[in-house]
Residue frames relative to the residue before (quaternion, step in Angstrom):
aa qw qx qy qz dx dy dz
M 1.0000 0.0000 0.0000 0.0000 0.00 0.00 0.00
I 0.6505 0.5107 -0.3133 0.4668 3.56 0.98 -0.84
L 0.6260 0.5355 -0.3347 0.4575 3.58 1.05 -0.75
F 0.6413 0.5156 -0.3169 0.4717 3.60 0.98 -0.83
L 0.6636 0.5027 -0.2992 0.4664 3.56 0.94 -0.88
S 0.6450 0.5163 -0.3157 0.4666 3.57 1.01 -0.78
L 0.6630 0.4936 -0.3015 0.4753 3.60 0.94 -0.85
L 0.6490 0.5112 -0.3111 0.4698 3.57 1.00 -0.82
S 0.6448 0.5183 -0.3153 0.4649 3.56 0.99 -0.80
Q 0.6591 0.4960 -0.3078 0.4741 3.59 0.96 -0.82
A 0.6408 0.5199 -0.3266 0.4609 3.60 1.01 -0.77
V 0.6549 0.4982 -0.3083 0.4774 3.58 0.97 -0.83
T 0.6352 0.5244 -0.3270 0.4632 3.59 1.01 -0.76
I 0.6556 0.4983 -0.3079 0.4766 3.59 0.93 -0.87
Y 0.6621 0.4977 -0.3079 0.4682 3.59 0.95 -0.84
T 0.6196 0.5341 -0.3379 0.4655 3.59 1.06 -0.72
Y 0.6502 0.4943 -0.3117 0.4855 3.59 0.98 -0.82
A 0.6287 0.5245 -0.3387 0.4636 3.60 1.02 -0.75
L 0.6365 0.5191 -0.3240 0.4695 3.60 1.00 -0.77
I 0.6588 0.5056 -0.3140 0.4602 3.59 0.92 -0.86
V 0.6554 0.4955 -0.3144 0.4755 3.59 0.92 -0.85
Y 0.6499 0.5154 -0.3187 0.4586 3.60 0.95 -0.83
I 0.6451 0.5122 -0.3169 0.4701 3.58 0.99 -0.79
L 0.6732 0.4822 -0.2967 0.4757 3.58 0.93 -0.86
M 0.6259 0.5418 -0.3333 0.4512 3.60 1.10 -0.65
S 0.5823 0.5953 -0.3808 0.4019 3.59 1.14 -0.46
W 0.5822 0.5804 -0.3765 0.4272 3.60 1.20 -0.33
V 0.7514 0.2414 -0.1517 0.5950 3.60 1.22 -0.49
P 0.2859 -0.8200 0.4663 0.1686 3.61 0.00 1.27
S 0.6168 0.5569 -0.3720 0.4136 3.62 1.02 -0.58
I 0.6142 0.5385 -0.3529 0.4563 3.60 1.12 -0.53
Q 0.6257 0.5516 -0.3428 0.4320 3.60 1.06 -0.67
Q 0.6475 0.5191 -0.3229 0.4550 3.59 1.16 -0.43
S 0.5227 0.6300 -0.4190 0.3928 3.61 1.26 -0.13
T 0.7008 -0.4590 0.3368 0.4299 3.55 -1.31 0.18
I 0.6606 0.4960 -0.3051 0.4738 3.57 0.95 -0.85
G 0.6481 0.5296 -0.3149 0.4475 3.58 1.00 -0.81
V 0.6510 0.4987 -0.3096 0.4813 3.57 1.00 -0.82
F 0.6445 0.5216 -0.3188 0.4593 3.59 0.98 -0.85
L 0.6797 0.4751 -0.2928 0.4760 3.58 0.88 -0.92
G 0.6125 0.5497 -0.3450 0.4513 3.57 1.09 -0.66
R 0.6607 0.5161 -0.3053 0.4516 3.56 1.02 -0.78
I 0.7513 0.3854 -0.2334 0.4822 3.58 0.98 -0.72
C 0.7237 0.4419 -0.2504 0.4672 3.61 1.10 -0.55
E 0.6435 0.5823 -0.3332 0.3686 3.58 0.94 -0.84
P 0.6282 0.5241 -0.3795 0.4319 3.69 0.89 -0.62
Y 0.6730 0.4794 -0.2966 0.4787 3.59 0.99 -0.79
L 0.6844 0.4853 -0.2908 0.4600 3.59 0.91 -0.87
S 0.6132 0.5751 -0.3594 0.4050 3.60 1.04 -0.67
I 0.5602 0.5872 -0.3893 0.4357 3.60 1.14 -0.53
F 0.7285 0.4262 -0.2368 0.4813 3.57 0.87 -0.96
R 0.6199 0.5411 -0.3499 0.4478 3.60 1.11 -0.57
K 0.6075 0.5368 -0.3547 0.4659 3.60 1.17 -0.48
I 0.7139 0.4559 -0.2458 0.4712 3.56 1.05 -0.79
I 0.7923 0.2628 -0.1089 0.5398 3.59 0.87 -0.99
P 0.2623 -0.7755 0.5494 0.1673 3.61 -0.47 1.11
P 0.5637 -0.5927 0.4351 0.3764 3.60 -1.12 0.50
L 0.3471 -0.7128 0.5727 0.2085 3.53 -1.15 0.69
G 0.7898 -0.1617 0.0574 0.5889 3.56 0.14 1.29
M 0.7940 -0.2094 0.1946 0.5366 3.56 -0.58 -1.17
I 0.6372 0.5348 -0.3144 0.4573 3.59 1.28 -0.11
D 0.1539 -0.7734 0.6122 0.0579 3.53 -0.86 1.08
I 0.1416 -0.8274 0.5403 0.0586 3.58 -0.37 1.22
S 0.4244 0.7307 -0.4550 0.2810 3.60 1.22 -0.04
P 0.6323 0.5135 -0.3774 0.4406 3.69 0.93 -0.55
I 0.6131 0.5374 -0.3555 0.4571 3.59 1.07 -0.64
V 0.6626 0.4884 -0.2959 0.4847 3.56 0.96 -0.88
A 0.6335 0.5370 -0.3291 0.4494 3.60 1.03 -0.77
I 0.6709 0.4764 -0.2991 0.4832 3.59 0.92 -0.84
F 0.6330 0.5250 -0.3255 0.4666 3.58 0.99 -0.83
T 0.6641 0.5039 -0.2992 0.4643 3.60 0.93 -0.88
L 0.6356 0.5290 -0.3229 0.4605 3.57 1.00 -0.82
Q 0.6795 0.4770 -0.2883 0.4770 3.58 0.92 -0.88
L 0.6379 0.5254 -0.3211 0.4626 3.57 1.03 -0.78
A 0.6492 0.5058 -0.3113 0.4752 3.59 0.99 -0.82
M 0.6414 0.5201 -0.3267 0.4597 3.59 0.98 -0.80
N 0.6597 0.4969 -0.3073 0.4726 3.58 0.94 -0.83
G 0.6404 0.5240 -0.3197 0.4616 3.59 1.03 -0.73
V 0.6592 0.4883 -0.3078 0.4819 3.58 0.94 -0.85
A 0.6408 0.5187 -0.3274 0.4618 3.59 0.96 -0.81
Y 0.6472 0.5155 -0.3206 0.4611 3.58 0.94 -0.82
L 0.6745 0.4952 -0.2987 0.4589 3.57 0.91 -0.91
L 0.6740 0.4901 -0.3043 0.4614 3.58 0.91 -0.85
L 0.6901 0.4665 -0.2867 0.4732 3.58 0.93 -0.83
A 0.5931 0.5691 -0.3700 0.4330 3.61 1.16 -0.44
F 0.7146 0.4428 -0.2554 0.4776 3.60 1.12 -0.58
I 0.5551 0.6013 -0.4066 0.4062 3.59 1.23 0.04
């Protein structure tokens, strides 16, 4: 059980870093057209689109990625708590 929790935590951490890199890449549109940018777009955009439907941008600022990362971390902590409660 601990091994599963450790692997899940590492996967969530890697995905969080991928989200941060994808968000930072949005500041330079030419980078998003690269192979890495397209790959990150394929794995990050489905998750971010959920929050973009709910939270409209505030002028030029899109806070939905912040909420998405916060939600991902909150869900990971909740799953960890539930799994450790049954050990």
